[in-house]
C-alpha positions in Angstrom: -57.3 17.8 -69.5 -60.1 15.6 -68.3 -59.8 12.0 -67.1 -62.2 9.5 -65.9 -62.9 9.8 -62.1 -63.7 7.2 -59.5 -66.1 7.3 -56.6 -66.4 5.1 -53.5 -68.8 2.1 -54.3 -71.3 1.0 -51.8 -71.7 -2.6 -50.8 -74.8 -2.9 -53.0 -73.4 -1.2 -56.0 -72.4 -3.3 -59.0 -68.8 -3.4 -59.9 -68.4 -3.7 -63.7 -71.9 -5.3 -63.9 -71.3 -7.7 -61.0 -73.0 -7.8 -57.6 -70.9 -8.4 -54.5 -72.1 -11.3 -52.5 -70.9 -12.2 -48.9 -69.9 -15.7 -48.1 -67.8 -14.9 -45.0 -68.5 -13.6 -41.6 -67.6 -10.0 -40.9 -65.7 -10.7 -37.7 -62.2 -10.5 -39.1 -60.1 -7.3 -39.3 -58.8 -5.9 -42.5 -55.2 -6.9 -41.7 -56.4 -10.5 -41.0 -58.2 -10.5 -44.4 -54.9 -9.4 -46.1 -53.0 -12.2 -44.4 -55.8 -14.6 -45.4 -55.5 -13.4 -49.0 -51.7 -13.9 -49.0 -51.9 -17.6 -48.2 -50.8 -19.9 -51.0 -53.3 -22.3 -52.6 -56.4 -20.3 -51.4 -59.4 -21.3 -53.6 -60.8 -18.7 -55.9 -64.2 -18.7 -54.1 -62.5 -17.8 -50.9 -60.4 -15.2 -52.6 -63.6 -13.6 -54.0 -65.2 -13.7 -50.6 -62.2 -12.1 -48.9 -62.0 -9.3 -51.5 -65.8 -8.6 -51.0 -65.2 -8.5 -47.3 -62.3 -6.1 -47.7 -64.4 -3.8 -50.0 -67.2 -3.8 -47.5 -64.7 -3.1 -44.6 -63.1 -0.1 -46.5 -66.5 1.3 -47.4 -67.8 1.6 -43.8 -65.9 4.8 -42.8 -62.9 7.0 -43.5 -61.1 5.4 -40.5 -61.6 1.9 -42.0 -60.4 3.2 -45.4 -57.2 4.5 -43.7 -56.7 1.1 -42.1 -57.1 -0.5 -45.6 -54.4 1.8 -46.9 -52.1 1.0 -43.9 -52.7 -2.8 -44.2 -51.3 -3.1 -47.7 -54.7 -3.4 -49.4 -53.5 -1.9 -52.7 -50.3 -4.0 -52.8 -52.2 -7.3 -52.2 -54.9 -6.3 -54.7 -52.4 -5.3 -57.4 -50.3 -8.5 -57.0 -53.4 -10.7 -57.0 -54.7 -8.8 -60.1 -51.5 -9.8 -62.0 -51.4 -13.4 -60.8 -55.1 -14.5 -61.2 -56.7 -15.2 -64.6 -60.2 -15.0 -63.0 -62.1 -12.0 -64.4 -64.3 -11.7 -61.3 -61.2 -11.5 -59.0 -59.6 -8.9 -61.3 -62.8 -6.7 -61.1 -62.8 -7.0 -57.3 -59.1 -6.0 -57.2 -59.7 -3.0 -59.4 -62.7 -1.9 -57.3 -60.7 -2.2 -54.1 -57.8 -0.1 -55.5 -60.2 2.5 -56.9 -62.0 2.8 -53.6 -58.7 3.3 -51.7 -57.6 5.8 -54.4 -60.5 8.1 -53.4 -59.0 8.6 -49.9 -57.0 11.6 -51.0 -60.0 13.3 -52.5 -62.2 13.1 -49.4 -59.4 13.5 -46.7 -57.8 16.8 -47.3 -56.2 16.9 -43.8 -53.7 14.1 -44.5 -50.2 15.4 -44.5 -48.1 12.3 -45.1 -48.9 11.3 -48.7 -46.0 9.0 -49.2 -47.8 5.8 -48.1 -50.6 6.6 -50.6 -48.3 7.6 -53.4 -46.2 4.5 -53.4 -49.0 2.0 -54.3 -50.7 4.4 -56.7 -47.4 4.9 -58.5 -47.0 1.1 -58.7 -50.4 1.0 -60.4 -49.3 3.7 -62.8 -46.1 1.8 -63.8 -48.0 -1.5 -64.1 -48.1 -3.3 -67.5 -51.8 -3.8 -67.2 -54.0 -1.2 -69.0 -56.7 -1.1 -66.4 -54.3 -0.8 -63.5 -52.5 2.0 -65.3 -55.8 3.8 -65.9 -56.9 3.4 -62.3 -53.5 4.6 -61.0 -53.4 7.6 -63.4 -57.0 8.6 -62.5 -56.3 8.2 -58.7 -53.2 10.3 -58.9 -54.9 13.0 -61.0 -57.8 13.2 -58.6 -55.3 13.5 -55.7 -53.2 16.2 -57.3 -56.3 18.2 -58.3 -57.7 18.1 -54.8 -54.5 18.5 -52.9 -51.2 19.7 -54.3 -49.3 18.2 -51.4 -49.4 14.9 -53.3 -46.8 16.3 -55.7 -44.3 16.7 -52.8 -45.0 13.1 -51.8 -44.4 11.9 -55.3 -41.1 13.8 -55.5 -40.1 12.4 -52.2 -40.5 8.8 -53.3 -38.4 9.5 -56.5 -41.3 9.6 -58.9 -39.3 11.5 -61.5 -36.4 8.9 -61.6 -38.9 6.0 -61.6 -40.7 7.6 -64.5 -37.5 8.1 -66.3 -36.6 4.4 -65.7 -40.0 3.3 -66.8 -40.0 5.4 -70.0 -36.5 4.2 -70.9 -37.6 0.5 -70.5 -40.7 0.7 -72.8 -41.5 -2.8 -74.3 -40.9 -3.0 -78.0 -44.2 -4.6 -78.7 -47.6 -5.0 -77.2 -48.6 -8.2 -75.5 -52.1 -9.6 -74.8 -53.5 -12.0 -72.3 -55.5 -15.2 -73.0 -58.8 -13.6 -72.0 -60.5 -11.7 -74.8 -62.1 -9.2 -72.4 -58.7 -8.0 -71.0 -57.4 -4.9 -72.8 -53.7 -4.7 -73.3 -52.0 -1.3 -73.3 -49.6 -0.3 -76.0 -46.4 1.5 -75.3 -47.9 4.8 -76.5 -50.7 4.7 -73.9 -48.2 3.7 -71.2 -46.0 6.7 -72.1 -48.9 9.1 -72.3 -50.2 8.1 -68.9 -46.8 8.8 -67.3 -46.4 12.1 -69.3 -49.9 13.2 -68.1 -48.8 12.8 -64.4 -45.5 14.5 -65.2 -47.4 17.5 -66.7 -49.3 17.9 -63.4 -46.1 17.7 -61.4 -44.2 20.2 -63.6 -47.0 22.8 -63.6 -47.2 22.7 -59.8 -43.5 22.3 -58.8 -41.4 23.1 -61.8 -38.9 25.0 -59.6 -38.1 21.8 -57.7 -37.1 19.9 -60.9 -33.4 20.0 -61.9 -32.6 20.9 -65.5 -29.7 18.4 -65.4 -31.8 15.5 -64.0 -32.4 12.1 -65.5 -36.0 13.1 -66.5 -34.8 15.9 -68.7 -32.6 13.4 -70.6 -35.6 11.1 -71.0 -37.8 13.9 -72.2 -35.2 15.0 -74.7 -35.0 11.4 -76.0 -38.8 11.1 -76.3 -38.8 14.5 -78.1 -36.5 13.1 -80.7 -37.5 9.5 -81.0 -41.0 9.2 -79.6 -43.3 6.5 -80.9 -46.1 8.9 -81.9 -46.3 12.6 -82.7 -48.4 13.4 -79.5 -45.7 11.8 -77.4 -43.0 13.9 -79.0 -45.0 17.1 -78.7 -45.9 16.3 -75.1 -42.2 15.6 -74.3 -41.1 18.8 -76.0 -43.7 20.8 -74.2 -42.7 19.4 -70.8 -39.0 20.0 -71.4 -39.6 23.6 -72.6 -41.8 24.2 -69.6 -39.0 23.1 -67.2 -36.4 25.1 -68.9 -38.5 28.3 -69.2 -39.5 28.0 -65.6 -35.9 27.6 -64.5 -34.8 30.7 -66.6 -37.7 32.8 -65.3 -36.9 31.7 -61.8 -33.2 32.7 -62.2 -34.0 36.1 -63.8 -36.6 36.8 -61.2 -34.2 35.8 -58.4 -31.5 38.0 -60.0 -33.9 41.0 -60.3 -35.1 40.6 -56.8 -31.5 40.4 -55.5 -30.5 43.5 -57.4 -33.5 45.4 -56.2 -32.8 44.4 -52.7 -29.1 45.5 -53.1 -30.2 48.9 -54.6 -32.7 49.4 -51.7 -30.1 48.5 -49.1 -27.5 50.8 -50.7 -30.0 53.7 -50.9 -30.9 53.1 -47.2 -27.2 53.2 -46.3 -26.7 56.4 -48.3 -29.6 58.0 -46.6 -28.3 56.9 -43.2 -24.8 58.2 -43.9 -26.3 61.6 -45.1 -28.4 61.8 -42.0 -25.4 61.0 -39.8 -23.2 63.7 -41.6 -26.0 66.2 -41.2 -26.4 65.3 -37.5 -22.6 65.6 -37.0 -22.5 69.0 -38.6 -25.3 70.2 -36.4 -23.5 68.8 -33.3 -20.3 70.6 -34.3 -22.1 73.9 -34.7 -23.9 73.4 -31.4 -20.7 72.4 -29.6 -18.8 75.4 -31.0 -21.6 77.8 -29.9 -21.7 76.1 -26.5 -17.9 76.4 -26.2 -18.1 80.1 -26.8 -21.0 80.5 -24.4 -19.2 78.4 -21.8 -16.0 80.5 -22.1 -18.0 83.7 -21.6 -19.8 82.2 -18.6 -16.5 81.0 -17.1 -15.2 84.6 -17.3 -18.3 86.0 -15.7 -18.3 83.3 -13.1 -14.7 84.0 -12.2 -15.5 87.7 -11.8 -18.5 86.9 -9.7 -16.5 84.4 -7.6 -13.9 87.0 -6.9 -16.5 89.6 -5.9 -18.3 87.0 -3.7 -15.0 86.0 -2.1 -14.3 89.6 -1.1 -17.9 89.9 0.2 -17.6 86.7 2.1 -14.4 87.8 3.8 -16.0 91.0 4.9 -19.1 89.1 6.1 -17.0 86.6 7.9 -15.1 89.3 9.7 -18.4 90.9 10.7 -19.8 87.5 11.7 -16.8 86.7 13.9 -17.1 90.0 15.7 -20.8 89.7 16.1 -20.6 86.1 17.3 -18.1 87.2 19.9 -20.4 89.9 21.1 -23.3 87.5 21.2 -21.4 84.9 23.1 -20.3 87.5 25.7 -23.9 88.7 26.1 -25.2 85.2 26.3 -22.7 84.4 29.0 -23.6 87.4 30.9 -27.3 86.7 30.7 -26.8 83.1 31.6 -24.7 84.1 34.6 -27.3 86.6 35.7 -30.1 84.0 35.4 -28.0 81.5 37.3 -27.4 84.0 40.0 -31.0 84.8 40.3 -32.0 81.2 40.4 -29.4 80.4 43.0 -30.5 83.3 45.2 -34.1 82.2 45.0 -33.1 78.6 45.8 -31.0 79.7 48.7 -33.7 81.9 50.0 -36.2 79.0 49.9 -33.7 76.7 51.4 -33.0 79.1 54.2 -36.6 79.3 55.0 -37.0 75.5 54.9 -33.9 75.1 57.0 -35.2 77.5 59.6 -38.4 75.6 59.8 -36.7 72.3 59.9 -34.2 73.4 62.5 -37.0 74.5 64.7 -38.8 71.2 64.2 -35.7 69.1 64.5 -34.2 71.0 67.5 -36.3 69.0 70.0 -35.7 65.8 68.2 -32.0 66.5 68.1 -31.9 67.1 71.8 -33.6 63.8 72.4 -31.4 62.0 70.0 -28.3 63.6 71.5 -29.2 62.1 74.8 -29.8 58.7 73.3 -26.7 59.1 71.2 -24.6 59.9 74.2 -25.7 56.7 75.8 -25.1 54.7 72.7 -21.7 56.3 72.3 -20.8 55.2 75.7 -21.9 51.7 75.1 -20.1 51.6 71.7 -16.9 53.0 73.1 -16.9 50.3 75.7 -17.6 47.7 73.0 -15.0 49.2 70.7 -12.3 49.0 73.4 -13.2 45.4 74.0 -13.1 44.6 70.3 -9.8 46.4 69.9 -8.4 44.3 72.7 -9.7 41.2 71.2 -8.4 42.2 67.8 -4.9 42.9 69.1 -4.9 39.6 70.9 -6.1 37.8 67.8 -3.5 39.5 65.6 -0.8 38.4 68.1 -2.1 34.9 68.1 -2.3 34.9 64.3 1.3 36.1 64.1 2.4 33.5 66.5 0.6 30.8 64.6 2.1 32.0 61.3 5.5 32.1 62.9 5.0 28.6 64.2 3.7 27.4 60.8 6.7 28.9 59.0 9.0 27.5 61.6 7.4 24.1 61.3 7.7 24.3 57.5 11.3 25.2 57.8 11.8 22.3 60.3 10.0 19.9 58.0 12.2 21.0 55.1 15.3 20.7 57.2 14.1 17.3 58.5 13.5 16.1 54.9 16.9 17.3 53.9 18.4 15.7 56.9 16.6 12.5 56.0 17.9 12.6 52.5 21.4 13.4 53.7 21.2 10.6 56.3 19.9 8.2 53.6 22.9 9.2 51.4 25.2 8.9 54.4 23.8 5.5 55.1 24.4 4.5 51.5 27.9 5.9 51.6 28.6 4.3 54.9 27.4 1.0 53.5 29.6 1.5 50.5 32.5 2.4 52.8 31.8 -0.5 54.9 31.9 -2.9 52.0 35.1 -1.2 50.8 36.7 -1.4 54.2 35.6 -5.0 54.4 37.3 -5.6 51.1 40.4 -3.6 52.3 40.5 -5.6 55.5 40.4 -8.8 53.6 43.1 -7.5 51.3 45.1 -6.3 54.3 44.7 -9.6 56.1 45.9 -11.3 52.9 48.8 -9.0 52.5 49.6 -9.2 56.2 49.8 -13.0 56.0 52.0 -12.6 52.9 54.2 -10.1 54.7 54.4 -12.3 57.8 55.4 -15.2 55.5 58.0 -12.9 53.9 59.2 -11.9 57.4 59.5 -15.5 58.4 61.5 -16.2 55.2 63.7 -13.2 55.9 64.3 -14.3 59.4 65.3 -17.7 58.0 67.6 -16.0 55.6 69.0 -13.8 58.4 69.6 -16.9 60.5 71.3 -18.6 57.5 73.4 -15.5 57.0 74.5 -15.5 60.7 75.4 -19.1 60.4 77.4 -18.2 57.3 79.0 -15.3 59.2 80.1 -17.7 61.9 81.5 -20.0 59.4 83.3 -17.2 57.7 84.8 -16.0 60.9 86.7 -19.2 61.1 88.1 -18.5 57.6 91.2 -16.5 56.7 91.4 -12.7 57.4 91.2 -12.0 53.6 87.6 -12.8 53.6 86.8 -10.6 56.5 86.3 -7.5 54.3 83.8 -9.4 52.2 82.1 -10.5 55.3 81.8 -6.9 56.5 80.3 -5.9 53.2 77.8 -8.8 53.4 77.0 -7.8 56.9 76.3 -4.3 55.8 74.0 -5.5 53.0 72.2 -7.8 55.3 71.7 -5.0 57.8 70.4 -2.7 55.1 68.1 -5.4 53.8 66.8 -6.2 57.3 66.4 -2.5 58.0 64.4 -2.0 54.8 62.3 -5.0 55.5 61.6 -3.8 59.0 60.7 -0.4 57.7 58.5 -1.9 55.0 56.8 -4.2 57.5 56.2 -1.2 59.8 54.7 0.9 57.1 52.5 -2.0 56.0 51.3 -2.6 59.5 50.7 1.1 60.3 49.1 2.0 57.0 45.3 1.7 56.9 44.7 3.1 53.3 44.5 0.2 50.9 45.7 2.4 47.9 48.8 3.5 49.9 49.4 -0.1 50.8 49.4 -1.0 47.2 51.7 1.8 46.3 54.4 0.7 48.8 56.0 -2.0 46.6 56.0 0.3 43.6 57.7 3.0 45.6 60.4 0.6 46.8 60.9 -0.5 43.1 61.1 3.2 42.1 63.8 3.8 44.8 65.8 0.9 43.5 65.6 2.1 39.9 66.5 5.7 40.9 69.7 4.6 42.7 73.0 4.6 40.6 74.7 1.4 39.8 77.5 0.8 42.3 80.9 0.7 40.8 82.6 -0.5 43.9 81.1 -3.5 45.5 79.3 -2.4 48.7 79.3 1.3 47.9 76.7 3.0 50.1 73.6 4.4 48.3 74.2 2.3 45.2 72.4 -0.8 43.8 73.3 -3.8 41.9 72.4 -3.6 38.1 71.0 -7.1 38.4 68.4 -5.8 40.9 67.2 -3.2 38.4 67.0 -5.8 35.6 64.9 -8.0 37.9 62.5 -5.1 38.5 62.3 -4.3 34.7 61.6 -8.0 34.0 58.9 -7.9 36.6 57.4 -4.9 34.9 57.7 -6.5 31.5 55.9 -9.6 32.6 53.1 -7.6 34.3 52.5 -5.2 31.3 53.1 -7.5 28.4 49.4 -7.4 27.3 47.7 -4.4 26.0 44.7 -3.0 28.0 45.5 -5.2 31.0 46.7 -3.9 34.4 46.0 -0.3 33.5 45.5 0.5 37.1 49.0 -0.8 37.9 50.3 1.2 35.0 48.9 4.3 36.6 50.5 3.4 40.0 53.8 2.7 38.2 53.8 6.1 36.6 52.5 7.9 39.7 55.1 6.4 42.0 57.9 7.6 39.6 59.1 4.4 37.9 58.4 5.8 34.4 60.3 9.0 35.3 63.2 6.9 36.7 63.5 5.0 33.4 63.4 8.3 31.4 66.2 9.7 33.6 68.2 6.6 32.7 67.6 7.3 29.0 68.5 10.9 29.3 71.5 10.7 31.7 73.2 7.3 31.3 75.6 6.5 28.6 73.6 5.0 25.7 75.4 1.7 25.7 74.9 1.2 29.5 71.1 1.1 28.9 69.9 -2.4 28.7 67.1 -3.9 26.6 65.0 -4.7 29.6 64.9 -0.9 30.4 63.6 -0.1 27.0 61.1 -2.9 27.0 59.8 -2.0 30.4 59.0 1.6 29.3 57.6 0.4 26.0 55.1 -1.9 27.8 54.0 1.1 29.9 53.0 2.9 26.6 51.4 -0.3 25.2 47.8 0.5 26.1 44.7 2.1 24.6 44.1 4.2 27.7 44.5 7.8 26.7 44.8 8.9 30.3 47.9 6.8 30.8 49.4 8.2 27.6 48.6 11.7 28.8 50.4 11.0 32.2 53.4 9.8 30.2 53.4 12.9 28.0 53.5 15.1 31.1 56.9 13.5 32.0 58.5 15.1 28.8 59.5 11.7 27.5 60.7 12.6 24.0 64.2 13.6 24.8 65.2 10.4 26.6 63.4 8.2 24.0 65.2 10.0 21.1 68.5 9.0 22.8 67.5 5.3 22.4 67.6 5.8 18.6 71.4 6.2 18.9 71.8 2.8 20.6 73.6 0.1 18.7 71.0 -2.5 19.6 68.2 -2.5 17.0 65.7 -3.8 19.4 66.3 -0.9 21.8 66.0 1.5 18.8 62.7 -0.1 17.8 61.4 0.1 21.4 62.3 3.8 21.5 60.5 4.8 18.3 57.6 2.6 19.3 57.3 4.4 22.6 57.3 7.8 20.8 54.6 6.6 18.4 52.4 5.2 21.2 52.6 8.4 23.3 51.8 10.7 20.4 48.7 8.6 19.5 46.8 10.2 22.3 47.3 13.7 20.7 46.3 12.6 17.2 43.3 10.6 18.2 41.8 13.1 20.7 41.9 16.0 18.2 39.8 16.4 15.0 41.1 15.5 11.6 41.5 19.1 10.6 43.4 20.2 13.7 47.2 20.2 14.0 48.9 17.7 16.4 49.0 19.1 20.0 52.4 17.4 20.7 54.2 18.8 17.7 55.8 21.7 19.4 57.0 19.5 22.3 59.0 17.3 20.0 60.0 19.9 17.4 61.5 22.2 20.0 64.2 19.6 20.8 64.8 18.7 17.1 62.9 15.4 17.4 61.4 15.5 13.9 64.9 15.8 12.3 66.3 13.1 14.5 63.5 10.7 13.6 64.0 11.5 9.9 67.8 11.0 10.2 67.1 7.6 12.0 64.8 6.6 9.1 67.5 7.3 6.5 70.2 5.3 8.3 71.7 2.5 6.4 71.6 0.1 9.3 68.0 0.9 10.2 65.6 -2.1 9.8 62.5 -1.9 7.6 60.3 -1.8 10.7 62.2 1.2 12.1 62.0 3.0 8.7 58.3 2.3 8.3 57.5 3.4 11.9 59.7 6.5 11.6 57.9 7.7 8.4 54.5 6.9 10.0 55.4 8.9 13.1 56.5 11.9 11.1 53.2 11.7 9.2 51.2 11.7 12.4 53.1 14.6 13.9 52.5 16.6 10.7 48.7 16.2 10.8 47.1 19.2 8.9 50.6 20.8 8.9 52.9 21.4 6.0 56.3 19.5 6.1 58.6 22.5 5.7 61.7 20.5 4.6 61.0 19.7 1.0 63.4 16.7 0.9 61.8 15.3 4.1 58.3 15.8 2.6 59.1 14.1 -0.6 60.9 11.1 1.0 58.4 10.6 3.8 55.4 10.7 1.5 57.2 8.5 -1.0 57.9 5.9 1.7 54.3 6.1 3.1 52.9 5.6 -0.4 55.2 2.5 -0.9 53.7 0.7 2.1 50.0 1.4 1.7 49.6 -2.2 0.5 52.3 -3.7 2.8 51.9 -7.3 3.9 52.1 -6.2 7.5 48.6 -5.2 8.3 49.6 -2.6 11.0 52.0 -0.8 8.6 49.4 -0.8 5.8 46.6 0.8 7.9 48.9 3.2 9.8 50.5 4.5 6.5 47.0 5.2 5.0 46.0 7.1 8.1 49.3 9.1 8.1 48.7 10.1 4.4 45.1 11.2 5.2 46.5 13.4 8.1 49.1 14.9 5.7 46.5 15.5 3.0 44.7 17.9 5.3 47.4 20.4 4.1 47.2 21.5 0.4 51.0 21.3 -0.2 51.2 17.8 1.2 48.1 16.8 -0.7 49.6 17.9 -4.0 52.7 15.8 -3.3 50.6 12.8 -2.4 48.4 13.0 -5.5 51.3 13.2 -7.9 51.1 10.6 -10.7 47.4 10.2 -10.0 47.9 8.5 -6.7 44.7 8.0 -4.6 44.8 7.0 -0.9 43.2 3.6 -0.5 40.2 3.4 1.8 
């Protein structure tokens, strides 16, 4: 298959019978010329000049030709060829495209053919006959010179574009207005494309898919081609693609089967060799095992024989070594003896010579030494004396230093003690000053009282004189009054003497309390003027004085202590225990209650030491409700010290004291009396609850009733009863039996 070729024209060669003339300067680049040619409205003369300059530029060198390809020379020439009716411009466009088409023929080292294949394929698919011919010839030349062009065409989709072009063949030929322009028919258009396809299929048939678009187009041309050559060509190309595909498949299958057979044969050979090697190894191992067993037997026999020989040899060696050692020791001893004898001999000789030489020197030295010894002895004696004196002095100095240290320490201690004594003396001085002031005040008060008493005595004497003038019936009364007056005056004198003679302020303060205690301890006189008795009114006055002094809680606690220490509290308790209940007055019970009306636990402890519960329990049997209330209040106040000073989980320390005299039962009986007031009932239940802190209430009836009553007043309007009942329930709840009774019906102790 031969086609018309093209060659690169020189600038003086005619193109289609026309000479190229230059009307422009050659200073512009090819890209600038392309841009110039793209401008709209460019005159034809300038278009001709630009095309001539472009042809000249492309013909200078291969590098310039590549620049022409990269600068869209073919595209601008083909578009201008279609647009212009000027024959001269068309010839120049064809010449430029043909020149650029020779680039693939002369440049075999170009690898990227895509940029060149795109414009040439456009020429091939053009509707102009001349452009088609130029495009076909250029592609044929490129394919013949370098088969890489085929891969470039395939990459730009040449097959699909060919299929599209063949499917859109114009139904009739068309011609231009110029008579010199040849117009291609559809048959030449198809044959040009089929010619290029023939080249592609012969070179790269394996890359063409049998199910592609081009195969359908070839099949259609085979059946309905315009001419017989077209149909034969299409049939030929289709068969070529199909045969090539079948041959490729069969060849590939044969090659794969051969490869599999070869690999299987190799594997069989390798397996046979491995089996043969294993058999040989097994035989060798069996033989080696037999040989090793025999060798082991032989070696064991040899080892036993050698062990016997070794034992004999060792016994011989030990005996020979012992002999050798003894001989060596003997020889060494002999050698040492010889050496020592020789050395001693030489030394004796040397000593004799030295002794003879040194004899004279020794005699001279002895003389000088004797003199030196004498001097040294004298010096030593002197030194010994000085040392003894120094040691004595040192001891004396040390003794003095230790004595001085002891004295310093003693002086420091004395100083500290004196400072403390000075402080204490200053404090005592201030206290004595205060005592003196108090004594002076009390002395003035006592003097005033003495003056008052003297006035009363004088008044009584005057009354006595007046009574003497009265009838003898009143003489007895006068005698009684005189005795009382004498007793009062005697007591006042004794009281004044004790106050004057007493220097201790505390004892001075205790004197009036002691006098009140004496009055409270005396029995009530039944007969007027009975000796050793006292009037009831006097006791009531003392109690009222105590009530007034101790009416407030937490005030006058020091006087409360004095009142207890002097025996007033015990005197009142003796009244409660020994008097008839109805003879006890309300003032007695209030006075004792006010002694307990304090937050000072020390005072409550002092009261507890007096064993107060027996006398106070007697007050519960009094007919006066106020005395009853004072009695139960006093019991509650005293027991508070025991409940508050112990932990919540400890039992009450005073429980045994009151339980031993049946006090719990008496309080419970008092609570259940019909005539007991609500306050007495509440306080009785609370007191029983406090005494049973962390202790089970053994009496079931008592437990049920006391807990029931306490639960009924946990929200009482009286704040004291509300708080105390809650505390009592918490104390009782420390015992499980009590707790079960409290928590009946879902009851919860309020907080």
